[in-house]
Structure formats: C-alpha cells, structure tokens
N, C-alpha and C positions, 0 to 999 in steps of 0.2 A: 372103608379107606385103612383103618385103620393096618390090616391085611397090608396093604400097601406099602403104608411109612414103614413096620416091619420087616417087606422084603427090599428096600431103597437102603435101608438101615445097615440088613445084612451081608446088598452087594459094597456098599460102599466101606465098610467094616470102620477099624480104625487105621488111617493114613499113618500115625505115628510107629506100625508096625508094617511100612508096606514088603520091598522086598526083604528076602535073608542069604543076599551075598554084598558085602564092600568093594569087591572086584570080580568081575568074570568076564572069559572070551572064548572066541572057539567061532564057529564060521556062519555065512550068513548068504544063506539060498536062495533062488527065485529072480525075479524079474532082473534082476543085476547080482552080481553074485562078489564074493569077499570074504574081510575078514571083519570083525567086531571085536570091543573091547568095552564094557561097562565099569564105570565107577560113581561108586554111592559118594555124592558131596557133601552133604545136608540132608539130614531130617531123610525122607521120604523122595527127595531126588536124586538121578544120574546123572552125567553127563556121560554121554558114548561118541566114541571115534568110530566111523567107521571108510573101511580102505575099499571101495571096492568097482569091478568093471563088467563092461556091461555086455550081454551076447548077440544083442541088436545092432550097437550103435559101437567105432571103434572110439571111445572114452573108455576113463581110467579116473573116477572119482573122488576126492575125500573130503569127507562129512561130518558133520559136530555137531552134537545134541546135546538139547537139558531135557530131561521128562522128570515128569511128575510121574510118584505110582500113586495107588491106591487097588487096597482090598478086594474080591469077591469071594466071597465067599470065606477065605482062609488067610493065611498068611502068605504063605508058599505061592498064593493064586493072582495076580493082576492085573489092573488098569491100567494100562499107559498111555498119557500121552505127553507132547513137545515141540518141541523149535530148534531150528539152530540153522549155520551156514553150509554149503558144500564149494567148493574147485573142484572142477572138470580140467582135463587133460585130453585132444584128442583130432583126429585127420577125418575132417566131411569130406571134402571131397580132392580126387587124387589120389594118386600110389607117393605115400609118406615119403619114399626115398628117392623121388624122384624132383627136382628142380622146378617150383610153380606150387605145390599143392598147398591149397585152403587149408589150416589147423585153425581150430576152435574152442579157443580156453573157457570154460564158463565159471562163473558164477550167478548162485542166487541165495533162495531161503528156500528150506524144507520143514516138514511138519510131518509128524511122525504120530499115529497109534496105534495100538493093539494091545494085547495078551500075552502074559506070561506065567510058568508056570515052574518051580522049581521042584527037582524030587532027587534028594542027597544031594550026589556036589555038580550035578548037570540041573541045566538054567533053559529051557526049551519058549520061544517066543515068536507069532506072530503078528505079524504088523503092514499099517497100510502108510504105504510113505509117500504122498508126491511130493513136487518139488522143482521152482519157476527159476528159472533163466532170467537175472535183470539183466544180465552180460556176455553173449554167446551162444553155444549151445545149438546140436543140431535143427529143437526145440526148444519153446517157451516153456512148457508145463509137460512134466513126466510125471506120468505115475506110476508107481513103483510096491511092489508088495513083496514080500520072501518070509522065510522059516527061517531064527540063528537056532544054532544050537553052542550053548558055551557051557565051557569048564569052571565050576566056581571056584577061582584059585582065596581068595579068602573071606570068612564065616561073615554073617554079620556081626559083629559088636558092639555095645552100644558109643557111641561118642561120649567124649568127658564132660560135656555140657548136660546130655540125658541123664547122666548118673548124677550132677548135682542137681539138675532138677527136679528129679525122685526123692535126694538125699532134702533139698528144702520142703518138698508137699509133706514127706515124712514129718520132718519137726512143727511143721505149719500143723495138719492135723494131733499132735500130739500135744502142743501148746492150747490148741481149741478143748482138746478132752480132758486138761487138765482146769483150764477155765470154768467147762460146765462141772467138775463136779467141786469144786469151787461155790 
C-alpha cells in the first residue's frame, strides 16, 4: 500500500509546476489536422485554440478548450484534461458551388485528455478529443485523436501572484522561527 501511495504521488507531482511554457503554438496532426495555440492562463491551467479541418469530412472547426495540467514524474511531462466548445462550418451534401447544396454548421461541446512533454523549445503532445454536436454536423459524436507539435514562444515565468505568495510564505516562516527562539 505504501508503494502505491508513493507511486501515485510521483505521478501527480506538484500541480503548481505543471507546464513549462506560457505560450506555445504549432501543428496538430491526426484524425483532423490544423493549427494549435496554447496559453497558460492561471497556475496549472491553459487555454487552447484549435483551427482544424477534417481529412474525412468537408468541415472546418474552431475549438476553444480550457485544460488542467498535472505532472507525471517530472515538470516537463504532463497529463492534462479539459473541456471546451467548438463551431464548425462545412458542406454535407451536394456541390457547394451548386445551388441547393446543404450546408451544415455545427456547434457543440468538446472534452480533451492527453499527455505532453516539453523538450527545450519543443512541446509534443498526444490527446484524445471527443466532440458532441449539439446543433448541426454530419454526426452527433466525433472521436478525434491527434499529435501536436508546438514551439514554445515564451518560457514559463512565475506569475506575480506566485511571487507574492512565496514572499508571504517566507515572511510567515521567518516569524515562526523568531517566535520559537523567544
């Protein structure tokens, strides 16, 4: 049991140090292909913008996701999961240039779960991203997987609130040491 607890603690690590970038952008390849940009928005949370096109369907999709990152073994190797929304534009039947073609604009919810690793300025990730169309689309549920290759534009620096928190913590510890001396 003790070994299991140690292993789980090593896997989850400290969520305060989850990702090593503030902004990263690049390509997403897989079931759908496109562009991806991730931005750290708070502590171990990121917002991701995906613009992708399907290799199977005549559809382009814009997705916005919020994801929580947690360490796996070390700081630059993370497990992340999150939720978001998407808007899709496409043609489902007929030639789009011919009058009478049926277009299908979709809107729905997305989930994401994946792993990522940052090596130098390169961020690599593999994820599973199911999407549920609430309105429109060829299908109600899409199942997507992808590999994202991103360049880290800005390395993670401590946010101002993290610096303030550390300073308050050091001050509190200093006061506790002084009290124990008296």
